[in-house]
N, C-alpha and C positions, 0 to 999 in steps of 0.2 A: 504493499499499500504506499502510495506516495505520501509525503509529509502534508501536501496540500488537501488530501482526501481524509486525513485523520480527524475524527471527532473526539474532542477532549471531554471526558466524562466529568461532570460537575454535581456537586451537592451543595445545599444551603442549609445552614442551621441557624435559626433566628426565632426568637419567642414572639415576634411581631408579624402577623399574617400580611400586613400591607408591605413591609420590607421584603418578605418572601415573594409577593406578587411582583414588585418592582424588579428585583433581582432575576426573577423567572422571565420576565419581559426582555430584560437586557440580554440575558443568555440566548433566548430565542431569536434575537436580532443579529446574532453572530453565527453564521453557518458552521463554523468550526467547533462550536460548543454543543453539547447535548446534556440537558439536566436529567440526571438519573433519579434523583429524589430530593425532596425538601422536608425539613423537620422542624416542628415548633418546640419539641421536647429535646434537650440536648442528651439526656440519658438514653433515650431511644436511639437518637443518631449514632452515639458511640457504639451501642450494641449492634445496630444494623450495618454500619459501615465496616466495622471489623469483620463481618461475615461475608462481604462481597468483594468483587475484583477491586483493585486499587483505584481510587478516585484521583483524577488529575488535578482538579481545582476544587477546593473547598472554600465557600463563602461563609464566614463565621462571624456572628455577633459576639460581643464580650459579656454584656450585662444581661445574664439570664439566670434562671434558678440555679443552674451549675455554671460557673463562669466558663466563658468561651476560652479562657487561658488554660483552664484544666482540660477542656475538650481538645484542644490543640495538642497538649502533651499526650493525652490518651490516643490521639489518631495520628500523631506524626508519621509513624511507620506505615500507615494505610493511605496516605494522602502525599502526592507529589508537591503541590503548592498550597499553602494556606493563605487566604486573603482575609484579614480581619476587616469587618464592615460594621462600624459602630458610630454612635454619636458623641462619644466621649474621648476627646484628643488626649486626655491625661493618661490614657492606657497605652499609648503608642510604644514607650520604652519596653513595658511589660510585654507587649505583643512580639516585639522583636527578640526579647530574651527567651521566649519559648519557641523560637525559630520560625515565626510568622515570615511570610515572603513579601507581604505588602500590607498596607494600613490605609483603609479608605474611610473617610468621614461621611456620615449621613448629614444632610441629605445628599445622596450620590447622584451625580449626573452621568449620563450615558458616556460622554466624551472621556472622562476620567476613568470610568470603568473599562471601556475599550482600550484606552492607552495602557492600562495595567495589564489587561489580559494579553495584549499584543507583546508587551515586554516579556511576559512569562513565556510565551510561545517561541520568541526569538532568543531567549536566555540560553547560555551554555548549559545551564542546569537542566534544560529541556531534554537533554540527551538521556535523562532518567526516566523520561516518559516513553 
């Protein structure tokens, strides 16, 4: 399969249904991306993602019943790229300390989302996908 034909598997974990809807719409607008699942409950997400094929891109909120930082630690081996998507800029350092690949602030606009995804696709680290 050519790189241009590859569909990158994506998952969303966020306790806000509106944020999930927005991210789902953004993912659908990029032909290279495929949303495999979205989760409102971070505990369910950890359990389910660990059982499936490795996710390429995880879009993860931080302020949830279980911190997205803890979710990132639990799922790091099951996800190639972790993109934190949150409304709280004060969590940026913590996000990178748990090996987050990018930090996006809500409200998220499509151009920033697209730029972040394209950087990951072009990244030398993309060879792990």
